[in-house]
C-alpha positions in Angstrom: 185.7 49.4 -20.0 187.6 49.8 -16.6 186.0 53.5 -16.3 182.5 52.1 -16.6 183.3 49.6 -13.7 185.0 52.1 -11.7 181.8 54.6 -11.7 179.4 51.5 -10.5 182.1 51.2 -8.0 182.2 54.5 -6.6 179.6 55.2 -3.7 178.8 57.8 -4.2 175.2 59.5 -2.0 172.7 61.2 -4.4 172.5 65.0 -3.2 169.9 66.2 -1.0 168.7 70.0 -2.9 166.6 70.0 -0.1 168.7 69.9 3.1 171.6 71.7 0.8 168.6 74.6 0.4 167.3 74.4 3.5 171.0 75.3 5.2 171.5 78.0 3.0 167.9 79.5 4.3 169.4 79.2 7.8 172.3 80.7 6.5 170.5 83.8 5.1 167.4 83.8 7.3 167.7 87.9 7.8 167.6 88.4 4.0 164.7 88.4 1.9 165.5 85.8 -0.6 164.1 85.0 -3.9 162.6 81.2 -5.2 165.1 81.8 -8.0 168.3 83.0 -5.6 167.6 79.6 -3.3 167.5 77.5 -7.0 170.7 79.2 -8.1 172.5 78.2 -5.0 171.8 74.5 -5.4 172.4 74.9 -9.3 168.5 74.1 -10.5 166.0 76.3 -12.4 162.9 77.1 -10.1 160.7 75.0 -11.2 163.1 71.6 -11.0 164.1 72.7 -7.8 160.8 73.6 -6.1 159.5 70.4 -7.4 162.5 67.9 -5.7 162.1 70.9 -2.6 158.4 70.1 -2.3 158.8 66.1 -3.1 161.2 66.4 0.4 159.7 68.1 2.4 155.8 68.6 1.2 156.2 72.3 1.3 156.8 74.9 -1.2 160.3 76.3 -0.9 159.1 80.2 -0.2 156.6 78.6 2.4 159.3 76.6 4.2 161.6 79.8 4.2 158.5 81.9 6.0 158.2 79.1 8.6 162.1 79.1 9.0 161.9 83.2 9.3 158.7 83.1 12.0 160.4 80.6 14.1 163.4 82.7 14.1 160.7 85.7 15.3 159.3 83.5 18.2 162.4 83.0 19.4 163.5 86.7 19.5 160.3 87.4 20.9 160.4 84.7 23.7 163.6 85.5 24.7 164.2 89.5 23.7 162.3 92.6 24.7 163.3 93.7 20.4 160.1 95.6 19.4 157.9 93.4 16.7 158.8 95.8 14.3 162.2 95.4 14.9 161.9 91.8 14.6 160.2 91.9 11.1 162.9 94.3 9.5 165.6 92.0 11.2 164.2 89.0 9.5 163.8 90.5 5.8 160.2 91.7 6.3 159.9 95.3 4.7 156.5 95.3 6.1 155.6 95.0 9.7 151.8 94.5 8.6 152.6 91.6 6.0 155.2 89.8 9.0 152.0 90.0 11.5 149.8 88.7 8.9 152.3 86.1 8.2 153.5 85.7 11.5 149.7 84.7 12.5 148.6 81.9 9.3 151.4 80.3 10.6 151.6 80.6 14.4 147.7 81.2 15.1 147.6 84.5 16.8 149.4 87.6 16.4 152.9 88.2 17.0 152.1 90.5 20.2 149.3 87.8 21.3 151.9 85.3 21.3 154.4 87.5 23.2 152.1 87.4 26.2 151.1 84.1 26.1 152.6 82.2 29.5 155.2 80.1 28.3 156.6 77.0 29.6 
């Protein structure tokens, strides 16, 4: 009976699987991550992990990862002279045209249009 009472009194916070996954994505932003790699990292099946992640963030894990990568791309476009294809390769996109399509979908303008806009 003591062990049962002891387990009730421990003040463990439930795991925040979404935050663990986001941290993993940020640490591996330059790699081509798969859903399986992310779900394996947090220790859940891909489907269960996707459901937990989407419940917390209202976004699928791979869409969230794309948004993180595009956010990083914006940083490079704003603060470096790297070419767009260099940035796309650096962020794990093998195809610069695919990178450009994803960038345009998320940002509403192409990477070159984004870079040419005046900021601030």
